[in-house]
C-alpha atoms as a printed R data frame, in Angstrom:
    type eleno elety resid chain resno       x       y       z
1   ATOM     1    CA   UNK     A     1 -51.622   1.560 -44.615
2   ATOM     2    CA   UNK     A     2 -55.099   2.445 -45.746
3   ATOM     3    CA   UNK     A     3 -57.871   4.677 -44.531
4   ATOM     4    CA   UNK     A     4 -60.310   2.341 -42.760
5   ATOM     5    CA   UNK     A     5 -63.138   3.776 -44.882
6   ATOM     6    CA   UNK     A     6 -61.418   2.346 -47.982
7   ATOM     7    CA   UNK     A     7 -61.361  -1.091 -46.319
8   ATOM     8    CA   UNK     A     8 -65.003  -0.678 -45.285
9   ATOM     9    CA   UNK     A     9 -65.895   0.256 -48.863
10  ATOM    10    CA   UNK     A    10 -64.179  -2.939 -50.043
11  ATOM    11    CA   UNK     A    11 -66.400  -5.021 -47.730
12  ATOM    12    CA   UNK     A    12 -69.566  -3.132 -48.778
13  ATOM    13    CA   UNK     A    13 -68.764  -3.724 -52.452
14  ATOM    14    CA   UNK     A    14 -67.818  -7.360 -51.849
15  ATOM    15    CA   UNK     A    15 -71.081  -8.097 -50.002
16  ATOM    16    CA   UNK     A    16 -73.014  -6.356 -52.770
17  ATOM    17    CA   UNK     A    17 -71.516  -8.810 -55.301
18  ATOM    18    CA   UNK     A    18 -73.170 -11.576 -53.254
19  ATOM    19    CA   UNK     A    19 -76.478  -9.678 -53.185
20  ATOM    20    CA   UNK     A    20 -76.015  -8.903 -49.505
21  ATOM    21    CA   UNK     A    21 -75.839  -5.867 -47.266
22  ATOM    22    CA   UNK     A    22 -73.718  -5.625 -44.161
23  ATOM    23    CA   UNK     A    23 -74.914  -3.815 -41.079
24  ATOM    24    CA   UNK     A    24 -72.679  -1.026 -39.890
25  ATOM    25    CA   UNK     A    25 -71.805  -3.143 -36.841
26  ATOM    26    CA   UNK     A    26 -70.745  -6.031 -39.102
27  ATOM    27    CA   UNK     A    27 -68.726  -3.612 -41.201
28  ATOM    28    CA   UNK     A    28 -66.933  -2.179 -38.169
29  ATOM    29    CA   UNK     A    29 -66.064  -5.632 -36.867
30  ATOM    30    CA   UNK     A    30 -64.870  -6.905 -40.261
31  ATOM    31    CA   UNK     A    31 -62.512  -3.932 -40.675
32  ATOM    32    CA   UNK     A    32 -61.235  -4.469 -37.119
33  ATOM    33    CA   UNK     A    33 -60.714  -8.216 -37.645
34  ATOM    34    CA   UNK     A    34 -58.926  -7.587 -40.962
35  ATOM    35    CA   UNK     A    35 -56.653  -5.111 -39.174
36  ATOM    36    CA   UNK     A    36 -55.924  -7.649 -36.427
37  ATOM    37    CA   UNK     A    37 -55.010 -10.431 -38.839
38  ATOM    38    CA   UNK     A    38 -52.925  -7.998 -40.915
39  ATOM    39    CA   UNK     A    39 -50.987  -7.065 -37.772
40  ATOM    40    CA   UNK     A    40 -50.441 -10.755 -37.012
41  ATOM    41    CA   UNK     A    41 -49.424 -11.836 -40.517
42  ATOM    42    CA   UNK     A    42 -47.604  -8.798 -41.860
43  ATOM    43    CA   UNK     A    43 -46.391  -7.225 -38.597
44  ATOM    44    CA   UNK     A    44 -47.798  -3.923 -39.825
45  ATOM    45    CA   UNK     A    45 -51.086  -2.056 -39.456
46  ATOM    46    CA   UNK     A    46 -53.693  -2.321 -42.212
47  ATOM    47    CA   UNK     A    47 -55.410   0.953 -41.290
48  ATOM    48    CA   UNK     A    48 -54.207   4.331 -40.093
49  ATOM    49    CA   UNK     A    49 -57.385   5.179 -38.175
50  ATOM    50    CA   UNK     A    50 -57.946   5.151 -34.447
51  ATOM    51    CA   UNK     A    51 -59.820   2.187 -32.951
52  ATOM    52    CA   UNK     A    52 -61.841   2.732 -29.776
53  ATOM    53    CA   UNK     A    53 -63.464   0.439 -27.194
54  ATOM    54    CA   UNK     A    54 -67.202   1.170 -27.383
55  ATOM    55    CA   UNK     A    55 -69.937  -0.707 -25.547
56  ATOM    56    CA   UNK     A    56 -70.511  -3.234 -28.364
57  ATOM    57    CA   UNK     A    57 -66.842  -3.779 -29.098
58  ATOM    58    CA   UNK     A    58 -64.109  -2.164 -31.126
59  ATOM    59    CA   UNK     A    59 -65.210   0.756 -33.293
60  ATOM    60    CA   UNK     A    60 -63.312   2.809 -35.848
61  ATOM    61    CA   UNK     A    61 -64.994   6.211 -35.338
62  ATOM    62    CA   UNK     A    62 -64.079   7.379 -38.867
63  ATOM    63    CA   UNK     A    63 -65.950   4.402 -40.356
64  ATOM    64    CA   UNK     A    64 -68.902   4.735 -37.990
65  ATOM    65    CA   UNK     A    65 -69.298   8.450 -38.715
66  ATOM    66    CA   UNK     A    66 -68.960   7.956 -42.481
67  ATOM    67    CA   UNK     A    67 -71.633   5.230 -42.691
68  ATOM    68    CA   UNK     A    68 -74.087   6.017 -39.878
69  ATOM    69    CA   UNK     A    69 -76.247   8.326 -42.003
70  ATOM    70    CA   UNK     A    70 -77.080   5.271 -44.168
71  ATOM    71    CA   UNK     A    71 -79.059   3.730 -41.304
72  ATOM    72    CA   UNK     A    72 -78.530   0.254 -39.843
73  ATOM    73    CA   UNK     A    73 -77.097  -1.195 -43.058
74  ATOM    74    CA   UNK     A    74 -74.208   0.102 -45.095
75  ATOM    75    CA   UNK     A    75 -75.872   0.500 -48.478
76  ATOM    76    CA   UNK     A    76 -73.194   2.198 -50.581
77  ATOM    77    CA   UNK     A    77 -69.479   2.987 -50.388
78  ATOM    78    CA   UNK     A    78 -68.536   6.381 -48.947
79  ATOM    79    CA   UNK     A    79 -66.214   8.972 -50.493
80  ATOM    80    CA   UNK     A    80 -62.623   8.487 -49.369
81  ATOM    81    CA   UNK     A    81 -59.141   9.069 -50.741
82  ATOM    82    CA   UNK     A    82 -58.204   5.538 -51.806
83  ATOM    83    CA   UNK     A    83 -54.772   4.090 -52.368
84  ATOM    84    CA   UNK     A    84 -54.069   1.285 -54.809
85  ATOM    85    CA   UNK     A    85 -54.560  -1.942 -52.846
86  ATOM    86    CA   UNK     A    86 -51.961  -4.677 -53.120
87  ATOM    87    CA   UNK     A    87 -53.019  -8.117 -54.316
88  ATOM    88    CA   UNK     A    88 -51.910  -9.532 -50.944
89  ATOM    89    CA   UNK     A    89 -54.165  -7.131 -49.058
90  ATOM    90    CA   UNK     A    90 -57.107  -7.851 -51.366
91  ATOM    91    CA   UNK     A    91 -56.520 -11.568 -50.802
92  ATOM    92    CA   UNK     A    92 -56.501 -11.036 -47.021
93  ATOM    93    CA   UNK     A    93 -59.782  -9.099 -47.188
94  ATOM    94    CA   UNK     A    94 -61.334 -11.870 -49.289
95  ATOM    95    CA   UNK     A    95 -60.255 -14.410 -46.664
96  ATOM    96    CA   UNK     A    96 -61.746 -12.266 -43.881
97  ATOM    97    CA   UNK     A    97 -64.982 -11.868 -45.827
98  ATOM    98    CA   UNK     A    98 -65.211 -15.599 -46.504
99  ATOM    99    CA   UNK     A    99 -64.372 -16.522 -42.918
100 ATOM   100    CA   UNK     A   100 -66.355 -13.900 -41.012
101 ATOM   101    CA   UNK     A   101 -68.655 -12.136 -43.484
102 ATOM   102    CA   UNK     A   102 -71.649 -14.434 -42.934
103 ATOM   103    CA   UNK     A   103 -71.625 -14.013 -39.150
104 ATOM   104    CA   UNK     A   104 -74.283 -11.791 -37.608
105 ATOM   105    CA   UNK     A   105 -73.439  -8.447 -36.064
106 ATOM   106    CA   UNK     A   106 -73.948  -9.925 -32.579
107 ATOM   107    CA   UNK     A   107 -71.747 -12.965 -33.331
108 ATOM   108    CA   UNK     A   108 -68.986 -10.631 -34.490
109 ATOM   109    CA   UNK     A   109 -69.521  -8.388 -31.477
110 ATOM   110    CA   UNK     A   110 -69.295 -11.389 -29.139
111 ATOM   111    CA   UNK     A   111 -66.054 -12.464 -30.825
112 ATOM   112    CA   UNK     A   112 -64.512  -9.060 -30.188
113 ATOM   113    CA   UNK     A   113 -65.572  -9.165 -26.503
114 ATOM   114    CA   UNK     A   114 -63.427 -12.187 -25.627
115 ATOM   115    CA   UNK     A   115 -62.222 -12.198 -22.021
116 ATOM   116    CA   UNK     A   116 -58.755 -10.666 -21.855
117 ATOM   117    CA   UNK     A   117 -58.953  -9.691 -25.540
118 ATOM   118    CA   UNK     A   118 -57.967  -6.201 -26.728
119 ATOM   119    CA   UNK     A   119 -61.430  -4.678 -26.165
120 ATOM   120    CA   UNK     A   120 -61.688  -6.237 -22.688
121 ATOM   121    CA   UNK     A   121 -58.212  -5.066 -21.696
122 ATOM   122    CA   UNK     A   122 -58.794  -1.530 -22.982
123 ATOM   123    CA   UNK     A   123 -62.162  -1.131 -21.251
124 ATOM   124    CA   UNK     A   124 -60.854  -2.528 -17.954
125 ATOM   125    CA   UNK     A   125 -57.800  -0.259 -18.030
126 ATOM   126    CA   UNK     A   126 -59.254   2.930 -19.442
127 ATOM   127    CA   UNK     A   127 -63.050   2.572 -19.779
128 ATOM   128    CA   UNK     A   128 -65.370   2.943 -22.749
129 ATOM   129    CA   UNK     A   129 -64.197   5.034 -25.694
130 ATOM   130    CA   UNK     A   130 -60.569   4.337 -24.823
131 ATOM   131    CA   UNK     A   131 -58.216   3.710 -27.708
132 ATOM   132    CA   UNK     A   132 -57.366   0.089 -28.486
133 ATOM   133    CA   UNK     A   133 -53.696   0.255 -29.490
134 ATOM   134    CA   UNK     A   134 -52.059  -2.139 -31.928
135 ATOM   135    CA   UNK     A   135 -49.838  -3.459 -29.116
136 ATOM   136    CA   UNK     A   136 -52.992  -4.966 -27.556
137 ATOM   137    CA   UNK     A   137 -54.428  -6.187 -30.866
138 ATOM   138    CA   UNK     A   138 -51.404  -7.927 -32.409
139 ATOM   139    CA   UNK     A   139 -50.628 -10.287 -29.474
140 ATOM   140    CA   UNK     A   140 -54.313 -11.299 -29.414
141 ATOM   141    CA   UNK     A   141 -54.237 -12.378 -33.064
142 ATOM   142    CA   UNK     A   142 -50.852 -14.066 -32.552
143 ATOM   143    CA   UNK     A   143 -52.473 -16.090 -29.765
144 ATOM   144    CA   UNK     A   144 -55.417 -16.929 -32.062
145 ATOM   145    CA   UNK     A   145 -52.936 -18.222 -34.658
146 ATOM   146    CA   UNK     A   146 -51.215 -20.423 -32.061
147 ATOM   147    CA   UNK     A   147 -54.578 -21.766 -30.870
148 ATOM   148    CA   UNK     A   148 -55.602 -22.594 -34.444
149 ATOM   149    CA   UNK     A   149 -52.262 -24.344 -35.056
150 ATOM   150    CA   UNK     A   150 -52.667 -26.430 -31.904
151 ATOM   151    CA   UNK     A   151 -56.126 -27.474 -32.978
């Protein structure tokens, strides 16, 4: 498992290679989505950090707090203790970037607000700023996989 700031730094650096900047909201959603697909595919968490249900969707407070001083856009990676990243995990992040990285912050936010999705369940049960546990996230991404397979 990685610190979510390391994953966020990966996305910031990857977007930079394309001459792009990601907003902090995009960054938060991309890290969350990568975590969800990692849970579905590998049956293990990608990140060690807490995920909370904020008004505009899932937020990893550690990532938000690390990048918020940069303004609306994440302009540079932040200092974080990084672990060597496996080729499989880098490949997953590349797939997430290619599949979701061009979506706007609001499109990503809307995706994470799906009815009966993890954010919706957490906010209905416990309100805003409640944790979104992996046992809500993984079944959601398993369902997304089944839906994609059934066309």
